[in-house]
C-alpha positions in Angstrom: -8.6 -6.6 -5.9 -5.7 -7.6 -3.9 -2.1 -7.1 -5.7 1.3 -8.3 -4.3 4.0 -6.2 -5.4 7.0 -7.7 -4.7 10.7 -5.9 -4.0 9.4 -2.4 -4.0 12.5 -1.9 -2.0 15.7 -4.1 -2.2 17.1 -5.7 1.0 19.9 -3.1 1.1 17.4 -0.4 1.0 15.2 -2.0 3.6 18.0 -2.1 6.0 19.0 1.6 5.4 15.5 2.6 6.1 15.2 0.5 9.1 18.5 2.0 10.5 16.9 5.4 10.1 13.3 4.6 11.5 14.7 2.5 14.4 16.8 5.1 15.7 13.7 7.7 15.7 11.2 8.2 18.8 8.1 6.4 18.4 4.5 7.4 19.8 1.2 5.8 20.5 -0.3 4.4 17.2 -3.8 6.1 17.9 -2.4 9.5 16.9 -3.6 8.9 13.5 -6.7 7.0 14.2 -10.4 7.9 13.8 -12.6 7.3 16.8 -13.8 3.6 15.8 -10.4 2.8 14.9 -8.6 3.8 18.3 -10.9 1.0 19.9 -9.2 -1.5 18.1 -5.6 0.0 17.5 -2.7 -1.2 19.6 0.5 -0.4 18.2 3.5 2.2 17.9 3.9 4.5 15.1 6.3 7.4 14.2 5.3 11.0 14.2 3.9 11.9 11.1 6.2 15.3 10.9 9.4 13.4 12.5 12.6 13.8 10.0 12.8 10.0 10.0 9.6 9.4 8.7 9.8 12.0 6.2 13.1 10.8 4.9 11.8 7.5 4.8 8.6 8.4 3.3 10.3 10.0 0.3 12.5 7.0 -0.2 9.5 5.1 -0.6 7.8 7.3 -2.8 10.7 7.4 -4.9 10.7 3.5 -5.0 7.1 3.7 -6.0 7.3 5.9 -8.7 9.9 3.7 -10.5 7.8 0.6 -10.2 5.8 -0.5 -13.1 3.7 -2.7 -11.3 2.4 -0.3 -8.9 1.8 2.4 -11.4 -0.3 -0.1 -13.5 -2.3 -1.6 -10.5 -2.8 1.7 -8.7 -3.0 4.3 -11.5 -2.1 6.6 -8.9 -3.4 10.2 -8.7 -1.9 11.3 -5.2 0.2 9.0 -2.8 -0.3 9.9 0.9 3.1 10.4 2.6 3.7 6.8 4.1 3.4 6.4 7.6 5.3 3.7 9.9 4.1 1.4 12.5 5.4 -1.4 14.9 3.5 -4.1 16.5 5.2 -6.2 19.5 4.4 -7.7 22.9 0.8 -8.9 21.9 -0.1 -5.5 20.2 -2.8 -5.7 17.7 -5.1 -3.8 15.4 -8.7 -5.3 15.3 -11.3 -5.4 12.8 -11.6 -2.0 11.1 -12.1 0.0 8.0 -9.8 3.1 6.9 -11.2 6.5 6.7 -12.5 7.5 3.4 -10.9 10.9 3.3 -7.1 11.0 4.8 -5.3 14.4 5.4 -1.8 15.2 6.5 -1.3 16.7 9.8 0.0 19.7 8.1 -2.9 19.9 5.6 -0.6 20.1 2.6 -2.1 16.5 1.3 -6.0 15.7 1.2 -7.2 12.4 -0.5 -9.9 10.3 -1.2 -8.6 7.0 0.1 -9.3 4.5 -2.7 -6.4 2.0 -2.0 -4.6 0.9 1.1 -0.9 -0.2 1.0 1.2 -2.1 3.6 4.9 -2.3 2.8 6.5 -5.0 4.9 9.8 -4.1 6.5 10.5 -7.1 8.8 11.5 -10.4 7.5 8.4 -12.9 8.5 10.8 -15.4 10.1 11.6 -12.8 12.9 8.2 -12.3 14.2 5.3 -14.7 15.0 1.7 -13.6 14.3 1.2 -10.1 12.8 -0.6 -11.3 9.7 -3.0 -8.9 7.7 -6.1 -10.2 7.4 -8.1 -8.5 4.3 -11.8 -9.5 3.9 -13.6 -9.4 0.6 -16.4 -11.3 -1.2 -14.4 -14.2 -1.7 -13.4 -14.4 2.2 -10.5 -13.5 4.2 -7.1 -13.3 2.9 -3.9 -13.5 5.0 -0.7 -11.8 4.3 2.7 -11.8 5.6 5.3 -10.9 3.0 9.1 -10.7 2.8 10.6 -7.3 3.6 10.6 -4.9 0.9 7.4 -6.4 -0.6 3.7 -4.5 -0.6 0.3 -5.6 -0.7 -2.1 -3.2 -2.4 -5.9 -3.5 -1.7 -9.1 -1.5 -1.8 -9.4 0.9 1.0 -13.0 0.0 1.8 -12.1 -3.6 2.9 -12.6 -5.0 6.3 -9.1 -5.7 7.8 -6.9 -6.2 10.9 -3.5 -6.9 12.1 -3.4 -10.1 14.3 -1.5 -10.1 17.8 2.2 -10.2 17.4 3.4 -12.8 20.0 7.4 -12.7 19.2 9.7 -10.2 18.0 8.2 -6.9 16.3 6.6 -6.2 13.1 7.4 -2.8 11.5 5.9 -1.9 8.3 4.8 1.3 6.3 1.3 1.9 5.5 -0.4 4.4 3.3 -3.2 5.3 1.0 -3.8 6.1 -2.7 -6.2 8.2 -4.5 -6.4 6.5 -7.9 -7.1 8.0 -11.0 -10.0 5.7 -11.2 -12.4 5.9 -8.4 -14.4 2.4 -8.8 -12.2 -0.5 -7.8 -13.8 -3.0 -10.7 -13.1 -0.6 -13.4 -9.3 -0.3 -12.1 -9.2 -3.9 -12.0 -10.4 -4.5 -15.5 -7.8 -1.7 -16.7 -5.2 -3.5 -14.7 -5.9 -6.9 -16.4 -6.0 -5.4 -19.9 -2.7 -3.6 -19.3 -1.0 -6.9 -18.3 -2.6 -8.8 -21.3 -1.3 -5.9 -23.4 2.4 -6.1 -22.2 2.0 -9.9 -22.7 0.9 -9.8 -26.0 3.6 -7.3 -26.9 6.1 -10.0 -25.9 4.4 -12.5 -28.3 3.5 -10.4 -31.5 5.5 -7.3 -31.1 4.7 -3.9 -30.0 3.7 -2.6 -33.6 1.0 -5.4 -34.6 -1.9 -3.5 -35.7 -4.3 -5.5 -33.4 -2.0 -4.8 -30.1 -2.1 -1.1 -31.1 -5.8 -1.0 -31.5 -6.1 -2.9 -28.1 -3.7 -0.3 -26.6 -5.9 2.4 -28.0 -8.9 1.1 -26.5 -7.3 0.6 -23.0 -6.3 4.4 -23.3 -9.8 5.2 -24.5 -11.2 3.5 -21.2 -8.8 5.3 -19.3 -10.0 8.6 -20.7 -13.6 7.8 -20.3 -13.1 6.8 -16.6 -10.3 8.8 -15.1 -10.7 11.7 -12.6 -8.3 14.2 -12.5 
């Protein structure tokens, strides 16, 4: 299940965040790569422990915690501290799959990567190429979103970033360990939660049938959640 989450950051928030990270020192993106990913990865990255990365990451985490669509879709248990990358001058990231276990450089965060997220920080008209291509059982999906928007997709997906041939593409990327490990179960709960919210607007939140359906949602969550 791929979910587009619009306006995680406002345009003003994007501008503030970009001013912070653009002024920082960037390094080779393979600093966080596994052995296989390093063969395909050609980009720049903010050092994980840089003050700019930490401050910008905290701003993103605050925005995510206040975003109901993200919470509904991801059912997050732990969000990995956001990282930042930049592609330009033909840089690319070939087909790869994200590591199943991610650990922060200082060892304070260790998660199972259930979901991958890319938060776009550059407007699509400001660069050519740089599309995120995600493969699933239905084919290949091309993603290039407005600055401030985010795409959420299973971390088990093969994906790549096409070469950036004009301008530069700056983004934040990170992973989420969900309360629900299985993508199919998580998708079912997401669809059910959205339907409940839509029904509440039509029949009222206190309707007995809606109360019963909400109880079923929570019982499924109780049955499947891993804490």
